[in-house]
Gaussian input, Z-matrix of N, CA and C with variables (Angstrom, degrees):
# hf/3-21g

backbone

0 1
 N
 C     1     B1
 C     2     B2     1     A1
 N     3     B3     2     A2     1     D1
 C     4     B4     3     A3     2     D2
 C     5     B5     4     A4     3     D3
 N     6     B6     5     A5     4     D4
 C     7     B7     6     A6     5     D5
 C     8     B8     7     A7     6     D6
 N     9     B9     8     A8     7     D7
 C    10    B10     9     A9     8     D8
 C    11    B11    10    A10     9     D9
 N    12    B12    11    A11    10    D10
 C    13    B13    12    A12    11    D11
 C    14    B14    13    A13    12    D12
 N    15    B15    14    A14    13    D13
 C    16    B16    15    A15    14    D14
 C    17    B17    16    A16    15    D15
 N    18    B18    17    A17    16    D16
 C    19    B19    18    A18    17    D17
 C    20    B20    19    A19    18    D18
 N    21    B21    20    A20    19    D19
 C    22    B22    21    A21    20    D20
 C    23    B23    22    A22    21    D21
 N    24    B24    23    A23    22    D22
 C    25    B25    24    A24    23    D23
 C    26    B26    25    A25    24    D24
 N    27    B27    26    A26    25    D25
 C    28    B28    27    A27    26    D26
 C    29    B29    28    A28    27    D27
 N    30    B30    29    A29    28    D28
 C    31    B31    30    A30    29    D29
 C    32    B32    31    A31    30    D30
 N    33    B33    32    A32    31    D31
 C    34    B34    33    A33    32    D32
 C    35    B35    34    A34    33    D33
 N    36    B36    35    A35    34    D34
 C    37    B37    36    A36    35    D35
 C    38    B38    37    A37    36    D36
 N    39    B39    38    A38    37    D37
 C    40    B40    39    A39    38    D38
 C    41    B41    40    A40    39    D39
 N    42    B42    41    A41    40    D40
 C    43    B43    42    A42    41    D41
 C    44    B44    43    A43    42    D42
 N    45    B45    44    A44    43    D43
 C    46    B46    45    A45    44    D44
 C    47    B47    46    A46    45    D45
 N    48    B48    47    A47    46    D46
 C    49    B49    48    A48    47    D47
 C    50    B50    49    A49    48    D48
 N    51    B51    50    A50    49    D49
 C    52    B52    51    A51    50    D50
 C    53    B53    52    A52    51    D51
 N    54    B54    53    A53    52    D52
 C    55    B55    54    A54    53    D53
 C    56    B56    55    A55    54    D54
 N    57    B57    56    A56    55    D55
 C    58    B58    57    A57    56    D56
 C    59    B59    58    A58    57    D57
 N    60    B60    59    A59    58    D58
 C    61    B61    60    A60    59    D59
 C    62    B62    61    A61    60    D60
 N    63    B63    62    A62    61    D61
 C    64    B64    63    A63    62    D62
 C    65    B65    64    A64    63    D63
 N    66    B66    65    A65    64    D64
 C    67    B67    66    A66    65    D65
 C    68    B68    67    A67    66    D66
 N    69    B69    68    A68    67    D67
 C    70    B70    69    A69    68    D68
 C    71    B71    70    A70    69    D69
 N    72    B72    71    A71    70    D70
 C    73    B73    72    A72    71    D71
 C    74    B74    73    A73    72    D72
 N    75    B75    74    A74    73    D73
 C    76    B76    75    A75    74    D74
 C    77    B77    76    A76    75    D75
 N    78    B78    77    A77    76    D76
 C    79    B79    78    A78    77    D77
 C    80    B80    79    A79    78    D78
 N    81    B81    80    A80    79    D79
 C    82    B82    81    A81    80    D80
 C    83    B83    82    A82    81    D81
 N    84    B84    83    A83    82    D82
 C    85    B85    84    A84    83    D83
 C    86    B86    85    A85    84    D84
 N    87    B87    86    A86    85    D85
 C    88    B88    87    A87    86    D86
 C    89    B89    88    A88    87    D87
 N    90    B90    89    A89    88    D88
 C    91    B91    90    A90    89    D89
 C    92    B92    91    A91    90    D90
 N    93    B93    92    A92    91    D91
 C    94    B94    93    A93    92    D92
 C    95    B95    94    A94    93    D93
 N    96    B96    95    A95    94    D94
 C    97    B97    96    A96    95    D95
 C    98    B98    97    A97    96    D96
 N    99    B99    98    A98    97    D97
 C   100   B100    99    A99    98    D98
 C   101   B101   100   A100    99    D99
 N   102   B102   101   A101   100   D100
 C   103   B103   102   A102   101   D101
 C   104   B104   103   A103   102   D102
 N   105   B105   104   A104   103   D103
 C   106   B106   105   A105   104   D104
 C   107   B107   106   A106   105   D105
 N   108   B108   107   A107   106   D106
 C   109   B109   108   A108   107   D107
 C   110   B110   109   A109   108   D108
 N   111   B111   110   A110   109   D109
 C   112   B112   111   A111   110   D110
 C   113   B113   112   A112   111   D111
 N   114   B114   113   A113   112   D112
 C   115   B115   114   A114   113   D113
 C   116   B116   115   A115   114   D114
 N   117   B117   116   A116   115   D115
 C   118   B118   117   A117   116   D116
 C   119   B119   118   A118   117   D117
 N   120   B120   119   A119   118   D118
 C   121   B121   120   A120   119   D119
 C   122   B122   121   A121   120   D120
 N   123   B123   122   A122   121   D121
 C   124   B124   123   A123   122   D122
 C   125   B125   124   A124   123   D123
 N   126   B126   125   A125   124   D124
 C   127   B127   126   A126   125   D125
 C   128   B128   127   A127   126   D126
 N   129   B129   128   A128   127   D127
 C   130   B130   129   A129   128   D128
 C   131   B131   130   A130   129   D129
 N   132   B132   131   A131   130   D130
 C   133   B133   132   A132   131   D131
 C   134   B134   133   A133   132   D132
 N   135   B135   134   A134   133   D133
 C   136   B136   135   A135   134   D134
 C   137   B137   136   A136   135   D135
 N   138   B138   137   A137   136   D136
 C   139   B139   138   A138   137   D137
 C   140   B140   139   A139   138   D138
 N   141   B141   140   A140   139   D139
 C   142   B142   141   A141   140   D140
 C   143   B143   142   A142   141   D141
 N   144   B144   143   A143   142   D142
 C   145   B145   144   A144   143   D143
 C   146   B146   145   A145   144   D144
 N   147   B147   146   A146   145   D145
 C   148   B148   147   A147   146   D146
 C   149   B149   148   A148   147   D147
 N   150   B150   149   A149   148   D148
 C   151   B151   150   A150   149   D149
 C   152   B152   151   A151   150   D150
 N   153   B153   152   A152   151   D151
 C   154   B154   153   A153   152   D152
 C   155   B155   154   A154   153   D153
 N   156   B156   155   A155   154   D154
 C   157   B157   156   A156   155   D155
 C   158   B158   157   A157   156   D156
 N   159   B159   158   A158   157   D157
 C   160   B160   159   A159   158   D158
 C   161   B161   160   A160   159   D159
 N   162   B162   161   A161   160   D160
 C   163   B163   162   A162   161   D161
 C   164   B164   163   A163   162   D162
 N   165   B165   164   A164   163   D163
 C   166   B166   165   A165   164   D164
 C   167   B167   166   A166   165   D165
 N   168   B168   167   A167   166   D166
 C   169   B169   168   A168   167   D167
 C   170   B170   169   A169   168   D168
 N   171   B171   170   A170   169   D169
 C   172   B172   171   A171   170   D170
 C   173   B173   172   A172   171   D171
 N   174   B174   173   A173   172   D172
 C   175   B175   174   A174   173   D173
 C   176   B176   175   A175   174   D174
 N   177   B177   176   A176   175   D175
 C   178   B178   177   A177   176   D176
 C   179   B179   178   A178   177   D177
 N   180   B180   179   A179   178   D178
 C   181   B181   180   A180   179   D179
 C   182   B182   181   A181   180   D180
 N   183   B183   182   A182   181   D181
 C   184   B184   183   A183   182   D182
 C   185   B185   184   A184   183   D183
 N   186   B186   185   A185   184   D184
 C   187   B187   186   A186   185   D185
 C   188   B188   187   A187   186   D186
 N   189   B189   188   A188   187   D187
 C   190   B190   189   A189   188   D188
 C   191   B191   190   A190   189   D189
 N   192   B192   191   A191   190   D190
 C   193   B193   192   A192   191   D191
 C   194   B194   193   A193   192   D192
 N   195   B195   194   A194   193   D193
 C   196   B196   195   A195   194   D194
 C   197   B197   196   A196   195   D195
 N   198   B198   197   A197   196   D196
 C   199   B199   198   A198   197   D197
 C   200   B200   199   A199   198   D198
 N   201   B201   200   A200   199   D199
 C   202   B202   201   A201   200   D200
 C   203   B203   202   A202   201   D201
 N   204   B204   203   A203   202   D202
 C   205   B205   204   A204   203   D203
 C   206   B206   205   A205   204   D204
 N   207   B207   206   A206   205   D205
 C   208   B208   207   A207   206   D206
 C   209   B209   208   A208   207   D207
 N   210   B210   209   A209   208   D208
 C   211   B211   210   A210   209   D209
 C   212   B212   211   A211   210   D210
 N   213   B213   212   A212   211   D211
 C   214   B214   213   A213   212   D212
 C   215   B215   214   A214   213   D213
 N   216   B216   215   A215   214   D214
 C   217   B217   216   A216   215   D215
 C   218   B218   217   A217   216   D216
 N   219   B219   218   A218   217   D217
 C   220   B220   219   A219   218   D218
 C   221   B221   220   A220   219   D219
 N   222   B222   221   A221   220   D220
 C   223   B223   222   A222   221   D221
 C   224   B224   223   A223   222   D222
 N   225   B225   224   A224   223   D223
 C   226   B226   225   A225   224   D224
 C   227   B227   226   A226   225   D225
 N   228   B228   227   A227   226   D226
 C   229   B229   228   A228   227   D227
 C   230   B230   229   A229   228   D228
 N   231   B231   230   A230   229   D229
 C   232   B232   231   A231   230   D230
 C   233   B233   232   A232   231   D231
 N   234   B234   233   A233   232   D232
 C   235   B235   234   A234   233   D233
 C   236   B236   235   A235   234   D234
 N   237   B237   236   A236   235   D235
 C   238   B238   237   A237   236   D236
 C   239   B239   238   A238   237   D237
 N   240   B240   239   A239   238   D238
 C   241   B241   240   A240   239   D239
 C   242   B242   241   A241   240   D240
 N   243   B243   242   A242   241   D241
 C   244   B244   243   A243   242   D242
 C   245   B245   244   A244   243   D243
 N   246   B246   245   A245   244   D244
 C   247   B247   246   A246   245   D245
 C   248   B248   247   A247   246   D246
 N   249   B249   248   A248   247   D247
 C   250   B250   249   A249   248   D248
 C   251   B251   250   A250   249   D249
 N   252   B252   251   A251   250   D250
 C   253   B253   252   A252   251   D251
 C   254   B254   253   A253   252   D252
 N   255   B255   254   A254   253   D253
 C   256   B256   255   A255   254   D254
 C   257   B257   256   A256   255   D255
 N   258   B258   257   A257   256   D256
 C   259   B259   258   A258   257   D257
 C   260   B260   259   A259   258   D258
 N   261   B261   260   A260   259   D259
 C   262   B262   261   A261   260   D260
 C   263   B263   262   A262   261   D261
 N   264   B264   263   A263   262   D262
 C   265   B265   264   A264   263   D263
 C   266   B266   265   A265   264   D264
 N   267   B267   266   A266   265   D265
 C   268   B268   267   A267   266   D266
 C   269   B269   268   A268   267   D267
 N   270   B270   269   A269   268   D268
 C   271   B271   270   A270   269   D269
 C   272   B272   271   A271   270   D270
 N   273   B273   272   A272   271   D271
 C   274   B274   273   A273   272   D272
 C   275   B275   274   A274   273   D273
 N   276   B276   275   A275   274   D274
 C   277   B277   276   A276   275   D275
 C   278   B278   277   A277   276   D276
 N   279   B279   278   A278   277   D277
 C   280   B280   279   A279   278   D278
 C   281   B281   280   A280   279   D279
 N   282   B282   281   A281   280   D280
 C   283   B283   282   A282   281   D281
 C   284   B284   283   A283   282   D282
 N   285   B285   284   A284   283   D283
 C   286   B286   285   A285   284   D284
 C   287   B287   286   A286   285   D285
 N   288   B288   287   A287   286   D286
 C   289   B289   288   A288   287   D287
 C   290   B290   289   A289   288   D288
 N   291   B291   290   A290   289   D289
 C   292   B292   291   A291   290   D290
 C   293   B293   292   A292   291   D291
 N   294   B294   293   A293   292   D292
 C   295   B295   294   A294   293   D293
 C   296   B296   295   A295   294   D294
 N   297   B297   296   A296   295   D295
 C   298   B298   297   A297   296   D296
 C   299   B299   298   A298   297   D297
 N   300   B300   299   A299   298   D298
 C   301   B301   300   A300   299   D299
 C   302   B302   301   A301   300   D300

   B1=1.4304
   B2=1.5751
   B3=1.2691
   B4=1.4313
   B5=1.5075
   B6=1.2991
   B7=1.4563
   B8=1.5408
   B9=1.2528
   B10=1.4885
   B11=1.5493
   B12=1.2979
   B13=1.5041
   B14=1.4992
   B15=1.3474
   B16=1.4096
   B17=1.5242
   B18=1.2866
   B19=1.4588
   B20=1.5076
   B21=1.2954
   B22=1.5150
   B23=1.5161
   B24=1.3093
   B25=1.4569
   B26=1.5118
   B27=1.3147
   B28=1.5012
   B29=1.4999
   B30=1.3256
   B31=1.5026
   B32=1.5419
   B33=1.3582
   B34=1.4840
   B35=1.5717
   B36=1.2916
   B37=1.3968
   B38=1.4912
   B39=1.3714
   B40=1.5420
   B41=1.4625
   B42=1.3055
   B43=1.4793
   B44=1.4877
   B45=1.3717
   B46=1.4917
   B47=1.5491
   B48=1.3084
   B49=1.4761
   B50=1.5018
   B51=1.3711
   B52=1.5118
   B53=1.5159
   B54=1.2733
   B55=1.4758
   B56=1.5681
   B57=1.3989
   B58=1.4674
   B59=1.4976
   B60=1.2895
   B61=1.4633
   B62=1.4768
   B63=1.2969
   B64=1.5065
   B65=1.5070
   B66=1.2865
   B67=1.5318
   B68=1.5358
   B69=1.3243
   B70=1.4940
   B71=1.5163
   B72=1.3942
   B73=1.3918
   B74=1.5146
   B75=1.3112
   B76=1.4232
   B77=1.5549
   B78=1.3788
   B79=1.4224
   B80=1.5500
   B81=1.3167
   B82=1.4538
   B83=1.5396
   B84=1.2777
   B85=1.4935
   B86=1.5603
   B87=1.3475
   B88=1.4842
   B89=1.5017
   B90=1.3497
   B91=1.4504
   B92=1.5554
   B93=1.2702
   B94=1.4995
   B95=1.4662
   B96=1.3428
   B97=1.4880
   B98=1.5254
   B99=1.3504
   B100=1.4516
   B101=1.5423
   B102=1.3063
   B103=1.5182
   B104=1.4707
   B105=1.3323
   B106=1.4749
   B107=1.5178
   B108=1.3137
   B109=1.4780
   B110=1.5326
   B111=1.3205
   B112=1.4416
   B113=1.5208
   B114=1.3147
   B115=1.4537
   B116=1.5707
   B117=1.2607
   B118=1.4763
   B119=1.5523
   B120=1.3427
   B121=1.4536
   B122=1.5394
   B123=1.3334
   B124=1.4215
   B125=1.5099
   B126=1.3347
   B127=1.4583
   B128=1.5170
   B129=1.3374
   B130=1.4332
   B131=1.5052
   B132=1.2819
   B133=1.4741
   B134=1.5417
   B135=1.3642
   B136=1.4430
   B137=1.5167
   B138=1.3274
   B139=1.4593
   B140=1.4948
   B141=1.3799
   B142=1.4608
   B143=1.5286
   B144=1.3450
   B145=1.4769
   B146=1.5169
   B147=1.3727
   B148=1.4816
   B149=1.5147
   B150=1.3149
   B151=1.4958
   B152=1.5550
   B153=1.2782
   B154=1.4526
   B155=1.4972
   B156=1.3999
   B157=1.4562
   B158=1.5542
   B159=1.3242
   B160=1.4729
   B161=1.5089
   B162=1.3027
   B163=1.4780
   B164=1.5180
   B165=1.3997
   B166=1.4337
   B167=1.5222
   B168=1.3646
   B169=1.4091
   B170=1.5014
   B171=1.3493
   B172=1.4412
   B173=1.5455
   B174=1.2447
   B175=1.4691
   B176=1.5520
   B177=1.3105
   B178=1.4643
   B179=1.4745
   B180=1.3666
   B181=1.4954
   B182=1.5318
   B183=1.2953
   B184=1.5085
   B185=1.5737
   B186=1.3419
   B187=1.3914
   B188=1.5442
   B189=1.3073
   B190=1.5208
   B191=1.4240
   B192=1.3139
   B193=1.4156
   B194=1.5777
   B195=1.3284
   B196=1.4929
   B197=1.4823
   B198=1.3416
   B199=1.4614
   B200=1.5213
   B201=1.2910
   B202=1.5111
   B203=1.5328
   B204=1.3502
   B205=1.4552
   B206=1.4891
   B207=1.3714
   B208=1.4511
   B209=1.5283
   B210=1.3557
   B211=1.3935
   B212=1.5439
   B213=1.3204
   B214=1.4097
   B215=1.4998
   B216=1.3302
   B217=1.4211
   B218=1.5585
   B219=1.3440
   B220=1.4954
   B221=1.4884
   B222=1.3071
   B223=1.4600
   B224=1.4774
   B225=1.3413
   B226=1.4140
   B227=1.5763
   B228=1.2493
   B229=1.5365
   B230=1.4886
   B231=1.3663
   B232=1.4446
   B233=1.4867
   B234=1.3496
   B235=1.4493
   B236=1.5196
   B237=1.3025
   B238=1.4534
   B239=1.5112
   B240=1.3390
   B241=1.4725
   B242=1.5782
   B243=1.3505
   B244=1.4593
   B245=1.4876
   B246=1.2895
   B247=1.5112
   B248=1.4789
   B249=1.3318
   B250=1.4246
   B251=1.5011
   B252=1.3850
   B253=1.4624
   B254=1.6208
   B255=1.2885
   B256=1.4196
   B257=1.4832
   B258=1.3081
   B259=1.4087
   B260=1.5087
   B261=1.3301
   B262=1.4889
   B263=1.5214
   B264=1.3484
   B265=1.4636
   B266=1.4769
   B267=1.3345
   B268=1.4102
   B269=1.5591
   B270=1.3177
   B271=1.5721
   B272=1.4982
   B273=1.2982
   B274=1.5217
   B275=1.6045
   B276=1.2696
   B277=1.5003
   B278=1.5000
   B279=1.2947
   B280=1.4825
   B281=1.5148
   B282=1.3052
   B283=1.5166
   B284=1.4735
   B285=1.3252
   B286=1.4259
   B287=1.5441
   B288=1.3038
   B289=1.4713
   B290=1.5476
   B291=1.2720
   B292=1.4982
   B293=1.4903
   B294=1.3516
   B295=1.4153
   B296=1.5520
   B297=1.3920
   B298=1.4781
   B299=1.4613
   B300=1.2876
   B301=1.4314
   B302=1.5183
   A1=107.65
   A2=117.44
   A3=119.76
   A4=110.82
   A5=115.29
   A6=120.02
   A7=112.46
   A8=118.23
   A9=120.25
   A10=110.71
   A11=116.05
   A12=121.47
   A13=104.91
   A14=117.41
   A15=121.43
   A16=110.50
   A17=117.96
   A18=123.82
   A19=106.16
   A20=117.79
   A21=121.94
   A22=108.90
   A23=116.42
   A24=122.70
   A25=115.04
   A26=113.49
   A27=120.23
   A28=107.60
   A29=117.63
   A30=120.58
   A31=104.62
   A32=110.17
   A33=119.39
   A34=105.14
   A35=115.90
   A36=122.44
   A37=112.68
   A38=115.99
   A39=114.25
   A40=110.21
   A41=114.37
   A42=123.84
   A43=108.41
   A44=116.89
   A45=117.58
   A46=109.23
   A47=111.18
   A48=119.70
   A49=109.16
   A50=120.40
   A51=118.73
   A52=109.58
   A53=110.93
   A54=117.64
   A55=106.63
   A56=115.19
   A57=118.33
   A58=113.02
   A59=118.58
   A60=123.35
   A61=115.25
   A62=114.46
   A63=121.40
   A64=109.14
   A65=117.97
   A66=120.37
   A67=111.78
   A68=116.01
   A69=120.01
   A70=108.80
   A71=117.44
   A72=120.71
   A73=112.28
   A74=118.82
   A75=121.06
   A76=112.60
   A77=114.45
   A78=119.12
   A79=109.26
   A80=117.06
   A81=119.85
   A82=108.22
   A83=118.39
   A84=120.25
   A85=108.98
   A86=115.84
   A87=119.25
   A88=106.18
   A89=118.79
   A90=122.14
   A91=109.14
   A92=116.14
   A93=118.74
   A94=113.05
   A95=116.72
   A96=124.01
   A97=111.29
   A98=114.69
   A99=120.24
   A100=111.77
   A101=115.65
   A102=120.41
   A103=112.04
   A104=117.99
   A105=122.52
   A106=110.77
   A107=116.55
   A108=120.23
   A109=111.28
   A110=118.56
   A111=123.57
   A112=110.57
   A113=115.81
   A114=123.39
   A115=114.27
   A116=115.01
   A117=118.96
   A118=112.17
   A119=116.22
   A120=121.65
   A121=113.52
   A122=116.27
   A123=118.66
   A124=113.66
   A125=116.13
   A126=122.08
   A127=113.47
   A128=116.09
   A129=124.22
   A130=108.71
   A131=119.40
   A132=121.23
   A133=110.81
   A134=113.39
   A135=119.14
   A136=113.89
   A137=119.04
   A138=120.64
   A139=113.11
   A140=114.83
   A141=120.00
   A142=114.03
   A143=115.28
   A144=120.78
   A145=111.92
   A146=111.82
   A147=117.35
   A148=111.64
   A149=114.73
   A150=120.25
   A151=108.23
   A152=117.11
   A153=121.94
   A154=113.48
   A155=113.44
   A156=117.69
   A157=110.49
   A158=118.68
   A159=119.85
   A160=108.61
   A161=120.54
   A162=121.32
   A163=107.06
   A164=118.84
   A165=121.20
   A166=112.82
   A167=117.14
   A168=122.60
   A169=115.74
   A170=116.55
   A171=123.09
   A172=114.71
   A173=120.05
   A174=120.48
   A175=109.82
   A176=116.08
   A177=119.60
   A178=111.19
   A179=117.25
   A180=124.83
   A181=107.98
   A182=117.91
   A183=120.62
   A184=113.97
   A185=118.44
   A186=119.79
   A187=110.34
   A188=119.33
   A189=121.25
   A190=109.22
   A191=121.84
   A192=124.60
   A193=111.04
   A194=115.95
   A195=117.78
   A196=114.43
   A197=114.06
   A198=118.34
   A199=109.14
   A200=117.66
   A201=122.24
   A202=109.21
   A203=119.61
   A204=122.72
   A205=112.72
   A206=114.93
   A207=120.43
   A208=111.52
   A209=115.57
   A210=119.43
   A211=113.12
   A212=118.18
   A213=122.71
   A214=116.21
   A215=117.31
   A216=120.36
   A217=116.88
   A218=115.38
   A219=119.58
   A220=111.53
   A221=119.58
   A222=122.45
   A223=115.84
   A224=119.65
   A225=124.90
   A226=112.54
   A227=116.00
   A228=123.36
   A229=112.64
   A230=116.62
   A231=118.97
   A232=117.09
   A233=114.75
   A234=119.13
   A235=115.59
   A236=115.74
   A237=121.57
   A238=111.74
   A239=113.85
   A240=120.64
   A241=103.21
   A242=113.26
   A243=119.55
   A244=113.52
   A245=114.36
   A246=119.19
   A247=114.19
   A248=116.59
   A249=121.26
   A250=113.28
   A251=116.72
   A252=119.84
   A253=110.84
   A254=119.29
   A255=123.02
   A256=112.02
   A257=118.96
   A258=124.48
   A259=110.38
   A260=118.81
   A261=122.68
   A262=109.89
   A263=117.60
   A264=121.88
   A265=110.34
   A266=118.91
   A267=123.50
   A268=112.27
   A269=113.13
   A270=116.43
   A271=109.02
   A272=118.86
   A273=121.68
   A274=108.62
   A275=113.02
   A276=116.04
   A277=113.54
   A278=119.64
   A279=121.45
   A280=110.68
   A281=117.21
   A282=119.28
   A283=113.66
   A284=117.63
   A285=125.28
   A286=113.77
   A287=115.03
   A288=121.34
   A289=114.27
   A290=120.84
   A291=124.69
   A292=108.49
   A293=114.13
   A294=119.84
   A295=117.36
   A296=114.26
   A297=116.46
   A298=109.88
   A299=117.34
   A300=122.26
   A301=112.69
   D1=136.59
   D2=177.59
   D3=-79.24
   D4=131.17
   D5=-177.87
   D6=-108.39
   D7=139.83
   D8=179.00
   D9=-65.58
   D10=147.33
   D11=178.36
   D12=-107.16
   D13=126.76
   D14=178.96
   D15=-94.86
   D16=124.83
   D17=178.21
   D18=-128.20
   D19=112.52
   D20=-176.29
   D21=52.49
   D22=-121.19
   D23=179.92
   D24=-100.27
   D25=2.68
   D26=-176.29
   D27=-102.52
   D28=135.92
   D29=173.26
   D30=-106.46
   D31=125.55
   D32=179.26
   D33=-105.14
   D34=123.21
   D35=175.07
   D36=-97.44
   D37=130.08
   D38=179.66
   D39=-69.10
   D40=152.77
   D41=-178.01
   D42=-103.02
   D43=121.78
   D44=176.02
   D45=-73.67
   D46=145.67
   D47=174.40
   D48=-69.64
   D49=147.45
   D50=172.82
   D51=-61.31
   D52=147.09
   D53=-176.82
   D54=-96.81
   D55=120.02
   D56=174.70
   D57=-63.08
   D58=155.33
   D59=-179.44
   D60=-53.66
   D61=-38.22
   D62=178.99
   D63=-64.23
   D64=-41.19
   D65=176.82
   D66=-65.42
   D67=-34.28
   D68=-178.85
   D69=-62.56
   D70=-39.52
   D71=177.60
   D72=-68.40
   D73=-37.05
   D74=175.69
   D75=-66.04
   D76=-40.59
   D77=179.07
   D78=-63.67
   D79=-42.28
   D80=-178.01
   D81=-66.12
   D82=-38.57
   D83=-179.87
   D84=-63.89
   D85=-42.22
   D86=-178.34
   D87=-65.06
   D88=-47.80
   D89=-176.71
   D90=-59.18
   D91=-42.51
   D92=-179.92
   D93=-60.11
   D94=-45.71
   D95=-179.99
   D96=-63.02
   D97=-40.95
   D98=177.29
   D99=-64.60
   D100=-43.28
   D101=176.70
   D102=-61.60
   D103=-39.66
   D104=177.81
   D105=-66.25
   D106=-33.29
   D107=-174.26
   D108=-86.14
   D109=-9.96
   D110=179.87
   D111=-77.00
   D112=87.21
   D113=-173.41
   D114=-60.77
   D115=-40.35
   D116=-174.28
   D117=-100.93
   D118=8.67
   D119=175.22
   D120=49.44
   D121=46.42
   D122=176.23
   D123=-107.13
   D124=2.38
   D125=179.64
   D126=65.86
   D127=17.88
   D128=173.46
   D129=-123.12
   D130=147.55
   D131=-169.61
   D132=-123.36
   D133=111.28
   D134=172.96
   D135=-71.84
   D136=171.97
   D137=175.38
   D138=-53.94
   D139=-45.95
   D140=179.95
   D141=-62.54
   D142=-38.57
   D143=177.67
   D144=-66.50
   D145=-39.54
   D146=177.21
   D147=-66.10
   D148=-38.07
   D149=-179.28
   D150=-62.29
   D151=-42.64
   D152=177.95
   D153=-60.11
   D154=-48.40
   D155=-178.55
   D156=-67.45
   D157=-37.40
   D158=-178.23
   D159=-71.27
   D160=-35.18
   D161=177.03
   D162=-60.82
   D163=-45.59
   D164=-179.82
   D165=-65.34
   D166=-27.46
   D167=176.24
   D168=-80.59
   D169=-4.79
   D170=175.49
   D171=98.56
   D172=19.15
   D173=179.89
   D174=-66.99
   D175=139.82
   D176=179.16
   D177=-75.54
   D178=-37.08
   D179=-177.39
   D180=-125.08
   D181=71.06
   D182=-173.87
   D183=-55.30
   D184=-38.16
   D185=-178.14
   D186=-68.36
   D187=-41.79
   D188=175.68
   D189=-66.09
   D190=-43.39
   D191=-175.83
   D192=-67.57
   D193=-35.63
   D194=172.34
   D195=-62.12
   D196=-36.27
   D197=177.97
   D198=-68.07
   D199=-40.00
   D200=179.04
   D201=-66.35
   D202=-39.80
   D203=175.72
   D204=-56.75
   D205=-44.13
   D206=178.46
   D207=-64.65
   D208=-42.19
   D209=179.13
   D210=-62.93
   D211=-35.63
   D212=179.60
   D213=-83.12
   D214=-37.46
   D215=-168.40
   D216=-110.46
   D217=-16.15
   D218=-179.97
   D219=-80.30
   D220=81.99
   D221=-173.49
   D222=-66.71
   D223=-32.45
   D224=-179.30
   D225=-94.99
   D226=4.62
   D227=176.95
   D228=48.98
   D229=44.87
   D230=172.62
   D231=-94.74
   D232=5.00
   D233=176.41
   D234=86.88
   D235=6.40
   D236=175.14
   D237=-149.17
   D238=164.48
   D239=-178.80
   D240=-99.45
   D241=116.38
   D242=175.68
   D243=-90.12
   D244=176.21
   D245=175.13
   D246=-49.39
   D247=-45.58
   D248=-175.75
   D249=-67.18
   D250=-19.96
   D251=-175.06
   D252=-102.23
   D253=-3.14
   D254=-176.85
   D255=-56.53
   D256=-46.86
   D257=-177.72
   D258=-57.44
   D259=-43.81
   D260=178.14
   D261=-64.89
   D262=-38.38
   D263=177.42
   D264=-61.53
   D265=-50.37
   D266=-177.80
   D267=-62.48
   D268=-42.88
   D269=175.48
   D270=-59.28
   D271=-43.25
   D272=179.73
   D273=-61.07
   D274=-49.77
   D275=-177.93
   D276=-64.41
   D277=-33.77
   D278=173.76
   D279=-65.26
   D280=-39.99
   D281=177.75
   D282=-64.37
   D283=-22.58
   D284=179.52
   D285=-96.26
   D286=6.65
   D287=172.68
   D288=84.70
   D289=11.90
   D290=177.90
   D291=-75.00
   D292=158.08
   D293=177.69
   D294=92.57
   D295=-4.49
   D296=-179.32
   D297=-70.94
   D298=158.10
   D299=-177.64
   D300=-70.37

């Protein structure tokens, strides 16, 4: 998730880069797998739910990768990825090559 930077009395919001069409397909694939793995339909993802989604996305070590996802994207350290943290999770997964066809 992009966080605002405070500089004196001015708030500077980071600007997201435009998303190429190819990345939109990857993002949609990741979101689809996450939605399928969300067993209790609460739009939050536990380590187990992440593990299922990552396995479906082709992760070689889904348990380890789920732990890394929580380390990178779980900003409030509640042990799950909430709605506010999804964007950070997807950005992390894209940098790791997930979402390819």
